[in-house]
N, C-alpha and C positions, 0 to 999 in steps of 0.2 A: 655887767649884770651876771649874776650867778646862774648857772644852769639849774640850781636847786629851786629857784623861784618858780612858784606855780600859783595859778589863780584858784581861789577857793570862794565859798560864799561870803566869807568875812573880808575878803580883799577889797580895798578901796582904790579902784583904778582911776587914773586921770590921763587925758590926752597928753602925750609928750610935748614939751615946749619946742621940740624940733619941728613940729607940725602945727598947722592952723586948720581947724575944722570949720568949714563954712558951707552954707547952702549955695550952690552954683546954679543960678537960674538958667544959663545957657545949656547946662548939662541936665537940668531937672533932677538933680541928685545932690546928696551931701558929698563933699570931697575933702581930702586931706591935702593941704598945700605944703610944699617944702621947697627950698631954694632950687633944687634940680628938676622939679616937676610937680605932678599932681597924681593922687590916687583917687579914682572915682569909686565910690562906695555903693553897694546895692542898698535897697531900702532898709533891710534889717540891720546891716552894719551901721548905717547912719543913725538909726534909732537908738542903737546901743551906745555908740560913741558919743552922741550928743548928751548922754546922761553921765558920762565918765568925767566927773569934776573933782575927784579925790575926796569928796565928802560922803558920797553914797557908797554903801557896800554893794557887792554883787547881789546879795539877797535883796536889797532895796531896789536895785535896778531891775531885777527880775520881777519883783512885785509890781513896780510901775509899768513895765512892759505888758505883763499879764492883764493888768487893769485897763491899760490903754487899748489893748487889742482884744479884750474879752476872751482870753484863752488861758490855759494852764499848762504846766509842764515844760516851761522854757529854760529852766536852769541849766540843764546839760548843754543845750545848744548855745546859750549865752557864754557859759564858761569855755566851751570849745572855741568859739569865736575869739574871746578875750585871750586865750592861750596863743592863738595865731597872731593877734594884734600885739601881744607882748613880744613874741619872737620877731615880729617885723619892726619892733621899736616904736609902734604907733602909740602905745600906752606905757605908763610907768605905774608901778604898784608900791 
């Protein structure tokens, strides 16, 4: 992955095939599973990643999240999280 890759509102992220995103009842949270372990996600991270299917743009993800949680102004926070997720290889763009 190039260091020049960045997340923008038109980016269409998807969860990396190296990970499996699933709801973990025992943890009461979304988790990313991989062969060596598990990443427990906070509620916001889970809500964002479960929408990362490669079809929706970041702008569409933000619109869905803002509608689902009756709020506005999430774009900077969502892009910030997705930048971290990209750096951690949790998502691909």
